[in-house]
C-alpha positions in Angstrom: 46.6 17.7 -3.4 43.1 16.6 -2.5 43.0 13.0 -1.4 39.2 12.9 -0.8 36.4 13.9 -3.1 33.0 14.2 -1.6 29.8 13.6 -3.6 26.3 14.1 -2.3 23.5 12.4 -4.3 19.8 13.0 -3.7 17.2 10.9 -5.3 13.5 11.5 -5.5 10.9 9.0 -6.8 7.2 9.1 -6.6 4.9 6.1 -6.5 1.3 5.3 -7.0 -0.5 2.2 -6.0 -4.1 1.3 -7.1 -5.5 -1.7 -5.3 -8.9 -3.2 -6.1 -10.5 -5.9 -3.9 -13.5 -7.7 -5.3 -16.6 -8.6 -3.4 -16.3 -11.3 -0.7 -18.0 -14.6 -0.6 -21.6 -14.8 0.7 -21.8 -15.5 4.4 -24.8 -16.8 6.2 -25.3 -15.2 9.6 -26.8 -17.6 12.1 -28.2 -17.3 15.6 -28.6 -20.6 17.6 -27.8 -22.4 14.3 -30.8 -20.8 12.6 -30.0 -18.7 9.5 -30.9 -15.1 10.2 -29.4 -13.1 7.3 -27.0 -13.2 4.4 -24.0 -10.8 4.5 -21.5 -9.8 1.8 -18.5 -7.4 2.0 -18.8 -5.0 -0.9 -16.1 -4.2 -3.5 -13.5 -1.8 -2.3 -10.6 0.2 -3.8 -7.5 1.8 -2.3 -5.4 4.5 -3.9 -2.0 5.2 -2.2 0.4 7.9 -3.2 3.9 8.6 -1.9 7.4 10.0 -2.4 10.7 8.3 -1.6 13.7 10.5 -0.8 17.2 9.1 -0.7 20.5 10.6 0.4 23.9 9.2 -0.4 27.2 10.7 0.7 30.3 9.3 -1.0 33.9 10.4 -0.1 
């Protein structure tokens, strides 16, 4: 008679993340409190991909 039954589960899931960041506010660059230039951080995007792997052992 088998008192224990073992079960191994493996799960795979993929994921994808798109992230968009808009342009920053305008900043005034100063030197000795005198405006020298105007700077702006441009738009940027990030694409991230991945796989999650899970293992579960039940007995």
